[in-house]
Kinemage of the C-alpha trace (Angstrom):
@kinemage 1
@onewidth
@group {chain A} dominant
@subgroup {mainchain}
@vectorlist {calphas} color= white
{ca unk a 1} P 24.951 7.886 25.068
{ca unk a 2} L 28.406 7.856 25.542
{ca unk a 3} L 31.194 10.011 26.994
{ca unk a 4} L 31.502 12.464 24.192
{ca unk a 5} L 28.012 13.439 23.436
{ca unk a 6} L 25.345 15.430 25.371
{ca unk a 7} L 24.678 12.980 27.811
{ca unk a 8} L 27.743 13.976 29.559
{ca unk a 9} L 27.624 17.772 29.345
{ca unk a 10} L 26.416 18.400 32.816
{ca unk a 11} L 27.215 17.216 36.414
{ca unk a 12} L 25.021 14.430 37.060
{ca unk a 13} L 23.415 13.358 40.616
{ca unk a 14} L 23.461 9.667 39.331
{ca unk a 15} L 23.675 7.356 36.351
{ca unk a 16} L 21.161 5.232 35.326
{ca unk a 17} L 22.535 2.207 32.770
{ca unk a 18} L 19.867 0.154 30.852
{ca unk a 19} L 20.393 -2.929 29.361
{ca unk a 20} L 23.535 -2.481 26.724
{ca unk a 21} L 23.385 -3.789 23.071
{ca unk a 22} L 25.554 -3.556 20.286
{ca unk a 23} L 24.365 -0.342 18.396
{ca unk a 24} L 26.227 3.142 17.003
{ca unk a 25} L 29.473 0.755 16.928
{ca unk a 26} L 31.166 3.431 14.903
{ca unk a 27} L 31.271 5.731 17.744
{ca unk a 28} L 30.730 3.667 20.852
{ca unk a 29} L 32.843 0.871 20.308
{ca unk a 30} L 32.707 -2.822 18.379
{ca unk a 31} L 32.083 -4.884 21.717
{ca unk a 32} L 29.493 -4.845 24.404
{ca unk a 33} L 32.897 -4.191 27.145
{ca unk a 34} L 33.847 -1.166 24.886
{ca unk a 35} L 30.366 0.187 24.448
{ca unk a 36} L 29.680 -0.391 28.182
{ca unk a 37} L 32.800 1.369 29.290
{ca unk a 38} L 32.084 4.466 27.041
{ca unk a 39} L 28.487 4.727 28.820
{ca unk a 40} L 29.831 4.418 32.279
{ca unk a 41} L 32.372 7.213 31.748
{ca unk a 42} L 29.311 9.486 31.795
{ca unk a 43} L 29.015 9.305 35.551
{ca unk a 44} L 30.597 11.636 37.765
{ca unk a 45} L 33.198 10.422 40.426
{ca unk a 46} L 31.833 9.543 43.859
{ca unk a 47} L 28.012 9.636 42.225
{ca unk a 48} L 25.871 6.470 42.270
{ca unk a 49} L 25.669 4.017 39.036
{ca unk a 50} L 22.092 2.469 39.025
{ca unk a 51} L 22.282 -0.432 36.610
{ca unk a 52} L 19.959 -3.112 34.650
{ca unk a 53} L 20.957 -6.605 34.465
{ca unk a 54} L 23.968 -6.762 31.833
{ca unk a 55} L 25.630 -9.319 29.932
{ca unk a 56} L 29.049 -10.312 31.700
{ca unk a 57} L 31.577 -8.332 29.795
{ca unk a 58} L 29.438 -5.287 29.957
{ca unk a 59} L 28.705 -5.284 33.752
{ca unk a 60} L 32.756 -6.504 34.135
{ca unk a 61} L 33.589 -2.897 32.270
{ca unk a 62} L 31.077 -1.155 34.479
{ca unk a 63} L 32.372 -2.518 37.752
{ca unk a 64} L 35.943 -1.744 36.666
{ca unk a 65} L 34.382 2.149 36.041
{ca unk a 66} L 33.095 1.848 39.708
{ca unk a 67} L 36.354 0.862 40.964
{ca unk a 68} L 38.546 3.471 39.080
{ca unk a 69} L 36.541 6.595 40.278
{ca unk a 70} L 34.636 5.351 43.566
{ca unk a 71} L 31.402 5.099 42.229
{ca unk a 72} L 28.916 3.120 44.270
{ca unk a 73} L 27.100 0.338 41.818
{ca unk a 74} L 23.493 -0.319 42.708
{ca unk a 75} L 22.789 -3.435 40.524
{ca unk a 76} L 19.490 -5.026 39.447
{ca unk a 77} L 18.807 -8.265 40.733
{ca unk a 78} L 21.037 -7.753 43.930
{ca unk a 79} L 20.266 -4.695 45.419
{ca unk a 80} L 16.674 -4.307 43.622
{ca unk a 81} L 14.257 -6.646 41.915
{ca unk a 82} L 11.437 -6.550 39.778
{ca unk a 83} L 8.951 -8.759 38.369
{ca unk a 84} L 5.392 -8.870 36.279
{ca unk a 85} L 2.487 -9.679 38.485
{ca unk a 86} L -0.864 -10.167 37.690
{ca unk a 87} L -2.891 -8.003 35.027
{ca unk a 88} L 0.775 -6.734 33.559
{ca unk a 89} L 1.434 -5.106 36.942
{ca unk a 90} L 5.034 -4.256 37.760
{ca unk a 91} L 6.130 -5.479 41.343
{ca unk a 92} L 9.184 -3.547 42.723
{ca unk a 93} L 11.300 -4.654 45.967
{ca unk a 94} L 14.352 -3.027 46.984
{ca unk a 95} L 16.076 -2.684 50.759
{ca unk a 96} L 14.011 0.470 51.441
{ca unk a 97} L 11.134 0.143 49.335
{ca unk a 98} L 8.214 -2.409 48.593
{ca unk a 99} L 5.607 -1.642 45.909
{ca unk a 100} L 3.343 -3.690 44.069
{ca unk a 101} L 0.665 -3.354 41.334
{ca unk a 102} L 2.419 -0.671 39.422
{ca unk a 103} L 1.265 -0.138 36.114
{ca unk a 104} L 3.999 1.379 33.680
{ca unk a 105} L 2.454 3.940 31.125
{ca unk a 106} L 5.028 2.709 28.888
{ca unk a 107} L 3.927 -0.556 27.631
{ca unk a 108} L 6.063 -3.817 26.862
{ca unk a 109} L 7.174 -6.710 28.658
{ca unk a 110} L 10.948 -4.917 28.423
{ca unk a 111} L 10.125 -2.154 30.137
{ca unk a 112} L 10.740 -3.968 33.332
{ca unk a 113} L 14.247 -3.154 34.060
{ca unk a 114} L 14.028 0.506 32.735
{ca unk a 115} L 11.168 0.780 34.923
{ca unk a 116} L 12.714 -0.822 38.171
{ca unk a 117} L 15.678 1.416 37.481
{ca unk a 118} L 14.051 4.778 37.339
{ca unk a 119} L 12.283 3.610 40.696
{ca unk a 120} L 15.903 2.800 42.097
{ca unk a 121} L 17.024 5.915 41.035
{ca unk a 122} L 14.243 8.029 42.434
{ca unk a 123} L 15.412 6.269 45.788
{ca unk a 124} L 18.632 7.494 45.354
{ca unk a 125} L 17.402 11.068 44.708
{ca unk a 126} L 15.848 10.421 48.089
{ca unk a 127} L 18.592 9.366 49.746
{ca unk a 128} L 20.701 12.649 48.597
{ca unk a 129} L 17.664 14.993 50.280
{ca unk a 130} L 15.592 15.216 47.313
{ca unk a 131} L 12.888 13.425 48.424
{ca unk a 132} L 10.442 11.327 45.713
{ca unk a 133} L 7.273 10.334 47.631
{ca unk a 134} L 5.905 6.552 47.407
{ca unk a 135} L 2.834 8.476 45.699
{ca unk a 136} L 5.203 10.149 43.282
{ca unk a 137} L 6.655 6.956 42.267
{ca unk a 138} L 3.535 5.516 41.802
{ca unk a 139} L 1.858 8.375 39.259
{ca unk a 140} L 5.188 8.981 38.106
{ca unk a 141} L 5.524 5.759 36.446
{ca unk a 142} L 1.806 5.514 35.273
{ca unk a 143} L 2.026 8.912 33.681
{ca unk a 144} L 5.114 7.980 31.697
{ca unk a 145} L 4.719 8.354 27.897
{ca unk a 146} L 7.440 7.580 25.319
{ca unk a 147} L 5.957 8.469 21.444
{ca unk a 148} L 7.241 5.651 19.066
{ca unk a 149} L 7.487 2.812 21.708
{ca unk a 150} L 4.695 0.576 21.448
{ca unk a 151} L 2.362 3.490 20.779
{ca unk a 152} L -1.166 2.586 19.502
{ca unk a 153} L -3.385 4.245 16.794
{ca unk a 154} L -6.786 3.148 16.477
{ca unk a 155} L -7.877 2.982 12.681
{ca unk a 156} L -10.974 2.243 10.927
{ca unk a 157} L -12.484 -1.190 11.634
{ca unk a 158} L -11.036 -1.750 14.769
{ca unk a 159} L -7.342 -2.027 13.224
{ca unk a 160} L -4.917 -0.651 15.403
{ca unk a 161} L -1.417 0.670 14.264
{ca unk a 162} L 1.743 0.239 16.368
{ca unk a 163} L 4.918 2.287 15.914
{ca unk a 164} L 7.867 1.033 17.417
{ca unk a 165} L 11.407 2.224 17.301
{ca unk a 166} L 12.822 -1.094 17.108
{ca unk a 167} L 16.106 -0.170 14.994
{ca unk a 168} L 18.827 -2.672 16.346
{ca unk a 169} L 18.845 -6.412 17.622
{ca unk a 170} L 17.913 -6.269 21.132
{ca unk a 171} L 15.220 -3.421 20.447
{ca unk a 172} L 13.793 -5.866 17.631
{ca unk a 173} L 13.779 -8.760 20.019
{ca unk a 174} L 12.285 -6.950 22.752
{ca unk a 175} L 9.540 -5.690 20.119
{ca unk a 176} L 9.388 -9.338 19.319
{ca unk a 177} L 8.367 -10.855 22.825
{ca unk a 178} L 6.022 -8.018 23.590
{ca unk a 179} L 3.591 -8.870 20.496
{ca unk a 180} L 4.177 -12.252 21.219
{ca unk a 181} L 3.315 -12.316 24.528
{ca unk a 182} L 0.627 -9.304 24.036
{ca unk a 183} L -0.760 -10.043 20.688
{ca unk a 184} L -0.856 -13.821 20.368
{ca unk a 185} L -2.689 -15.161 17.429
{ca unk a 186} L -3.319 -11.714 15.975
{ca unk a 187} L -2.759 -11.106 12.151
{ca unk a 188} L 0.100 -8.671 11.921
{ca unk a 189} L 1.062 -6.439 9.085
{ca unk a 190} L 4.775 -5.305 9.045
{ca unk a 191} L 5.528 -2.039 7.766
{ca unk a 192} L 9.672 -2.130 7.508
{ca unk a 193} L 12.213 0.816 6.887
{ca unk a 194} L 15.831 0.547 8.167
{ca unk a 195} L 19.074 2.403 7.595
{ca unk a 196} L 21.543 0.997 5.395
{ca unk a 197} L 24.181 0.900 7.767
{ca unk a 198} L 22.340 -1.217 10.303
{ca unk a 199} L 23.201 -5.050 10.508
{ca unk a 200} L 19.786 -6.911 9.509
{ca unk a 201} L 21.305 -10.291 10.363
{ca unk a 202} L 20.264 -9.093 13.953
{ca unk a 203} L 17.202 -7.238 13.353
{ca unk a 204} L 15.008 -9.148 10.798
{ca unk a 205} L 14.867 -13.012 12.320
{ca unk a 206} L 12.889 -11.590 15.215
{ca unk a 207} L 10.573 -9.451 13.373
{ca unk a 208} L 9.980 -11.385 10.058
{ca unk a 209} L 8.234 -14.693 11.569
{ca unk a 210} L 5.786 -12.700 13.474
{ca unk a 211} L 4.242 -11.120 10.368
{ca unk a 212} L 1.773 -12.162 7.882
{ca unk a 213} L 2.492 -9.433 5.411
{ca unk a 214} L 5.656 -7.705 5.023
{ca unk a 215} L 5.984 -4.358 3.455
{ca unk a 216} L 9.281 -2.627 3.113
{ca unk a 217} L 9.775 0.988 2.802
{ca unk a 218} L 12.503 3.688 2.646
{ca unk a 219} L 12.244 6.963 5.043
{ca unk a 220} L 13.068 10.330 3.565
{ca unk a 221} L 17.129 9.946 4.382
{ca unk a 222} L 20.106 9.874 2.547
{ca unk a 223} L 21.309 6.770 4.825
{ca unk a 224} L 18.210 4.723 4.114
{ca unk a 225} L 18.093 1.298 2.547
{ca unk a 226} L 16.100 1.353 -0.912
{ca unk a 227} L 12.506 -0.408 -0.540
{ca unk a 228} L 13.363 -2.963 -3.086
{ca unk a 229} L 16.908 -3.856 -1.526
{ca unk a 230} L 15.314 -4.407 2.166
{ca unk a 231} L 12.603 -6.834 0.367
{ca unk a 232} L 15.396 -8.208 -0.879
{ca unk a 233} L 16.910 -8.665 2.349
{ca unk a 234} L 13.621 -10.281 3.445
{ca unk a 235} L 13.414 -12.878 1.036
{ca unk a 236} L 17.122 -14.192 1.931
{ca unk a 237} L 15.599 -14.729 5.135
{ca unk a 238} L 12.911 -16.726 3.606
{ca unk a 239} L 10.067 -14.009 3.749
{ca unk a 240} L 8.538 -12.300 0.733
{ca unk a 241} L 7.596 -8.655 0.921
{ca unk a 242} L 6.318 -5.952 -1.176
{ca unk a 243} L 8.009 -2.943 -1.519
{ca unk a 244} L 5.865 0.374 -1.163
{ca unk a 245} L 8.559 3.459 -1.702
{ca unk a 246} L 7.672 6.061 0.765
{ca unk a 247} L 6.561 5.853 4.579
{ca unk a 248} L 3.609 7.129 3.681
{ca unk a 249} L 2.908 4.868 0.974
{ca unk a 250} L 3.855 1.890 2.779
{ca unk a 251} L 1.068 2.759 5.504
{ca unk a 252} L -1.739 3.304 2.905
{ca unk a 253} L -0.918 -0.250 1.439
{ca unk a 254} L -0.847 -1.580 4.859
{ca unk a 255} L -4.558 -0.210 5.751
{ca unk a 256} L -5.619 -1.746 2.356
{ca unk a 257} L -4.616 -5.119 3.483
{ca unk a 258} L -5.487 -5.088 6.597
{ca unk a 259} L -8.837 -6.574 7.612
{ca unk a 260} L -10.983 -5.832 11.008
{ca unk a 261} L -9.026 -6.467 13.904
{ca unk a 262} L -5.609 -6.485 12.204
{ca unk a 263} L -2.607 -5.207 13.544
{ca unk a 264} L -0.398 -2.613 11.550
{ca unk a 265} L 3.443 -2.737 13.291
{ca unk a 266} L 5.774 0.044 12.064
{ca unk a 267} L 9.277 -0.467 12.927
{ca unk a 268} L 12.995 -0.936 12.099
{ca unk a 269} L 14.125 2.923 12.510
{ca unk a 270} L 13.512 5.953 14.539
{ca unk a 271} L 13.106 8.033 11.369
{ca unk a 272} L 10.527 5.389 9.955
{ca unk a 273} L 8.201 5.917 12.907
{ca unk a 274} L 8.804 9.253 12.894
{ca unk a 275} L 7.333 9.675 9.303
{ca unk a 276} L 4.836 7.501 10.600
{ca unk a 277} L 3.794 9.487 13.186
{ca unk a 278} L 3.747 12.543 11.080
{ca unk a 279} L 1.169 10.821 8.597
{ca unk a 280} L -0.906 9.676 11.516
{ca unk a 281} L -1.318 12.901 12.961
{ca unk a 282} L -1.217 14.904 10.088
{ca unk a 283} L 1.870 16.805 10.571
{ca unk a 284} L 4.537 17.580 8.363
{ca unk a 285} L 7.703 15.578 8.903
{ca unk a 286} L 11.127 17.145 8.093
{ca unk a 287} L 13.869 15.016 7.474
{ca unk a 288} L 16.871 15.259 9.675
{ca unk a 289} L 19.960 15.364 7.422
{ca unk a 290} L 23.720 14.623 8.049
């Protein structure tokens, strides 16, 4: 969020800033520095800001904010560190805490700094008098759950369906990294649906090379790019795609193409993922308008 949305509606004890990327530029700004300034402006004066690794221009904007409003900056890779250990376990270290073998409940390699920032924030709450025990840190990280982020659904014939809300270049790169690390050599069918206002030059290149089959869909949104138009964009990047129309039709088509053990990935928009989850769980999906 930014300083003009609900994130800033109530006073906060601390502010956590995850890696900043270009997104929602019509509201937040057209550069990483502008977006970072919007996000850092959420922080209350004299409160701590816990910050994931950032591009230099984004970090500079955050540092300027901290200086102007007396915020104490706790910076990843300087004030706390994290790395992946054996068996996808996360190891975290700060000045006061050293915890190894953490298993985040939310999968994905890109969750490294999200989890580390959450742990660092909990440490700050403890310093403020709201004690968070070591066991709570471990159990809280393990119990975390985020529908639509590398979530897995088991289908017939050992086929899995994985919805992930990758809808911008950073999200697409994070999804691609996780698939390459966790699913090497697996046949992937990509069901792709995007909004018409998204920058496809950063969204498609990371994802298309990972897919053996590509199916394009259009979620039930006025802003959605048509399935035929999206298929044409895929062709522009050197990959043929089969337009299927609706998200539900795309999932059905993917299931028809799937072989035992294949992975169906649904991505490109949170709206696409929301409709996919509704289809898989037998719920009615009411499209958000406006």
